[in-house]
N, C-alpha and C positions, 0 to 999 in steps of 0.2 A: 527395667525389663522391656517395656514398650518402646523406649527410645532405641535400645540395642536391636530389637527386632526390626524396627523401621530402618535403621542404618543398613542392615543386611538385606532387607527385602525391597527397599525402594528402587534400586537400579534394575534388577530383573523384572520386578512388577511393572515398572514404567516401560521398559524396553520391549519385553515380551507381551505383557498384558494388553497394552493399548494397540500395538501393531497387530496382534492376533485378533483382537476385537474388530479392528478395521477390515482386515482381510476377510474375516468371517461374514461381516455385514455385506461386503461387495460380492463375495462368492455366492451368497444367498439371494442376490438380485436386488438388494436395496439400492436406492438412489445414492449417487455420490455425495449428495448434500448431507447425508448422515455423518460424513467425516467432520463437518463443522461442529456439531454439538459434542462429538467424541473428542475433538481437539480442545474444546473449551473445558471439558471435564478433566482432560489430562493436565491442562494448565492449572485448574483448580486443585487437583490432587498434588501437583508439584508445590504450589503455594502453601498448601496445608502442611506438607512435609517440611517445608522450610521453617515453619513456625514450631513444629513439634521436635525437630532434630536439626537445628541450624548448625552449619559449619562455623559461621561467625555471626553471632547475634546482631552485631552492629550493622551488618549488610542487609538486615531486614528493615532498616529504618530509611525511608525515602529521603533523598537529598534534592528535593525539587526536580526530580527526574521521572516521577511516576507517570504523569500524563504524556510526557515526551516519549517514553518507552512504549506506551500504549499506542501512540500515533505511529511510531516506527512499525510496530507489529501489525496494526490494522492495514496500513498502506502496503507493506511488503507482502502480506498474505493475500490482500486483494489483487495485487499485481500477479501473484502466483496463480490465483484462480482464473484471472483473465488469460494467462498463458495457457492454462489447461483447455480453456474454451477454444483456443486457436489450433489445437492439435488436429482436429478433423480437417481443417483447411490445409494444414501442412501435408497431411496424408493424401489429400486430393490432388495437391500440386506436385507431389514427389514423382519424379520421372522414372523411378526404378521401383521394382517390387520390394516390399519389406522383407527383412530377414529375421524379424523378431519371432522367437519360438512361441507363438500363440497357443500351440497345442500343449504346452507345459501346464501343470497345475498352477493356479493363481499364485500360491505361496512361492513356488519356484521362480515364476516370472518376477515377483516382488524382490526376492533375494538377489537375482541377477541384476535387476535395476539398482538395488542398493550398492552392490559391490562395484558395479561399473561407475555409478555416480560418485562413489567415494574416491575413485581414482582421479576423475576429472576435477572435482571440486577441491580435493586436497592439493593437487598440483597448481590449480589457480590460486589457492590460498597461499601456497609457498611463493609463487611469483609475485603476489601482492606485497610481500615483504622485501622484495628485491628490486622492484622497478618503481621509481618515484611516482610515475603517473598513476599506477595502480594503488600505491600506498595512500595517495591523497584521498582516494575514495574509501579505502579500507580503514583509514584512521578513525572514521566515525565510530566503528565498532570497538576500537581499542581505547576510545576516550573514557570508557566507563571506569569508575573508581571503586565500585562494589560489584560483586558477581551475584546475580540471582536469575531466576528463570527467564524473564523477558529479555535479558541481555542478548540472548542468542538471535533474536529477531530484530535487534537494533543494528540495521545495516543501511548504508546509502543505497537507494533503489538501483542506481547504475552499477554499483558493485555487485548487488544481488543478480542483476541481469548478466554480468560478466561471468559469475560463477555458474549460473544456469546454462550459459552458452557452452561452457566447457564440460559441465557434468551431465546435463540433461539433454541438450540439443542433439548430440550424436545418437542418443537412444530414441528420440522422437524420429529422427531421420532413418533409423533402422526399422521403424514400424511399431514402436512401443504403443500399445493401446491406451486410450484415455484412462480407463480404470486403473491400470498399472501405474500410469503417471501420477494419478491422484493419490494412490497409496504410497508412492515414493515421496511425494510432497508432504504427506502426513508423517511419514517416517523421518524425514529431515526435520520437520518442526518438533517432533518428540525428541529427536536426538539433540537438537539445539537446547531444549529444556534441560536434558540430562547433562550436557556439557557445562552449562552455566548455573545450574541450580545451587542455591545456598543450603545444600543438604550435606550433612556429615556422613555421606554414604561410604560403606565399606565394601569394596569389590574384590579384594583378595588378588589372586593371580590374573583375574580378568583385566587388570590394569595393563598387562603386557599385550593384550589383544584389542581391547575396546577403548576408543577415545572418549572416555567419560570425564566428568568434572575432576576427579583426583589427578588425572593426567593433563587435562586441558588448562587447569589453573596456571600451570607453568608458562603457558603461552601468553598470558595476560600480564606478565610482570612488566614493571615500568621501564626497566633497562632493556634496550633493544638487544644488547649482546646476550643476555640471558633469556629474553622472551621470544627470540626467533627460533622457536622449537615447537614440536608437537602440533603440526598443522592439520592432522587427520580429522576428518569429519566423523566417520563411523568406526574406522579401525586405525591401528598404529602401524599397519603394514607399510604404507608409503613413507612414513617417517623413518622406519628402520632402513628402508632402501635408500632414502635420501641422506641418512646419517644425522637426522634431526630429532631422533627420539631421545627424550630425557625423562628421568623419573628418580624421585627420592622420596620414598614413602614416609620418611621421618620428618620431612620439611613441613612446617605449618605456616600458612600464609596469614598475614595480619592486615588490618586496615592501613592503607597507605602503600601497599605493595603493588597496586594495579593502576593503570592509566598510561599516559604517554609522557615519559620522563622529560623530554625536551619541549613539551607543549602543555604545561600546567594551565595555560590560558585557553585551551581548546574550548570552542563554544559549547554551551550546554543546552541551548534552546533548539527545538526541532528544526525550524526553518533555517536558522543560522548554521546548523550542521549540514543541511542539504546544500547550502551555498558555499561553505568553507572550501571544498576542493577546487572551486573555480576562482578563488582569490589568488592574487599574485603572492609570491614569496615575500615575507616580511623581512626588513633589514635587521641585522643582529642588534640586540639590545645593548 
């Protein structure tokens, strides 16, 4: 009974609960630093759910990748925090007046930011599977062979910067305030948890609208022909427009289904993964 309840409540509780808590904290004047412990609590809640209702128990077992994934998460979130700190400078240097609807309620501004960022980041993600120079950096994320919460933050810093340029920079140039940008960054981190969590979540018809783990797992398949689908970050809207939306509720993924099919030798260590995109093409074996 407890497992079934967790399967049904996990996704809405994570998606609505943590974002609502973050918005409420900022709306009541708390410092943006409150988002750090909130995110750590969200990560902890996700990890607990992975133990209580795992999609695949084997994916809860580390494969000498735990500290590497922590390193990716810490570095990428720290870079994101540094980018937030630069927003006032961008605003000061912007030669045109901002058009951001700052008179809207904070929740409305947050929703606008989420939907706008979803478009830019999803299209950047789609492009990263079609252009070799982008794929070299994005491949770091696809080298994982088990899906669990921290996988979402496992990105090459330069690829994260590319996605931010497409998805967030236009909003900053439009005048998005720092507090809304911080809430957007928080929402992205929570969404990445939801997309990669090893939780046997049941989302029903929401799988047609929201890009959560039951939909996103298709994207991590080893075979590029079947894995170049479901690029959406928050929603499935852009995949439907691009013709890349795929779903099969009856399909169950197993250990060995994920990774990069033609690169079983992809580096596993953190520094080696940062350097891999800069290495020359290897001759065929």
